[in-house]
N, C-alpha and C positions, 0 to 999 in steps of 0.2 A: 781982425776977422779970423785969423788962424787960431788965435787964443780962444775965441768963442767956440770954434769947432772942436778944439781939444777939450774944452770944458763940457760940451754936450756929450762927446764921446766918453769922457771919464764918468759922467753921470749914468749913462746907459750901461747896463751890465752885459757881459758876454752872453749870459743865458737869454736875455731878452732879444738880442740880435739873432741868436740861433733860432729862437721861436719864430721870429719874423721871417727869416729865410725859409724855414720849414713850411710856414703858412703860404708863402708865395709859391713854393714848389708844389704844394698840394693844389693850389688854385690852378696852376699851369697844367698839371696832370688831369685835373677835372675838366678843364677846357678842351684838352686834347681828346679825352674820352668822349666828351659830348659831340665834338666834330666827327669823330669816328662813327658814333652811333647815328648821327644824321646822314652821313654818307652811306652807311649800310642800309638804312631805311629807304633812302632814295633809290639805291640800287635794287632793293627788293621790289619797290613799286614799279620801276621800269621793267624788271624781269617779269612781273605779273602781267603788265600790259603786253609785252612781247609774246608771252605764252598765249594769252587770249587771242591775239591777232594773228598768230601763226597757223591757226586752223583754217584750212580751205573751206569754201562754201560747199555745202552738200547739194545733192541733186534737186531736192524740193525747193531749197532756198534759191538756187539759180533759176529754176523754172518760174517761181513766183516773181522774182526780181525782173526777169526778162519781160514777163507779161506786164508788170507794172510800168516798166520803162517804155515799152511799146505803146501802151495805152496813154501815157503822158505825151509821147510824141504825136499821137493821133490828135490829142486835144490841142496841142500847141501849133501843129501844122495841119490846119483844117482844109486841105485841098483834096479833092476827090482822088486824084492820081496817087498822091502820097499816102493817103489812107488805105487805098487798095493795095499798094506795094507793101506797106507795113503789115497789113492783114495777111498777105501772102507769106511774108517773112515769118510771122507768128505761127501760121498754119504749118509751114514747112520746118519749123524750128525743132531740132533734135537735141535734147539735153545731153545725151551721151557723147555725141560728136563735139558739142560745145565744150564739154568738160575735158575731152581728149585734147582739143586744140588749146584750151586755156586751163591747165590743171591746178594752178595754185592761186586762185583769186581769194585774197584774204581781207581786202578792205573795200569799202564802198567806192573810194576814188578809183581803184583799179577796175572795178566792175563798170563804172560809168565811162571810163576811158575806153575799155574794150567795146562796150555797147555803142559808143559814139563811132568808133572805127568800123564796126559792123554795119551800122545803119546810115552812115553819112551818105552813102550812094543813093539812098531812097529819098533823101530830103531835097 
């Protein structure tokens, strides 16, 4: 067996071995660069998502969402007392006070959580 390995080694030239080693090194560097590129693309995508979601809702958006939320509650809880209380809440709702109390609402889930906490006493 050792003789056969020596025979194979003697047949291959040193130049061929160097070319093989260089080709492997090139493949490894290409793989490393590809993984770096993927990581930077993923980071850029997450940065874009974070930038988009970091903006707080504006005044008009909050007003529309609150009105929509209250109307949905009126539909789902169709009791006269509950409907009247929710109507009062909507009539007395002040967007500026709401925005002072909750200044950084950036996602739909945050908004729904806040609205639940605000309106649970009426249900």
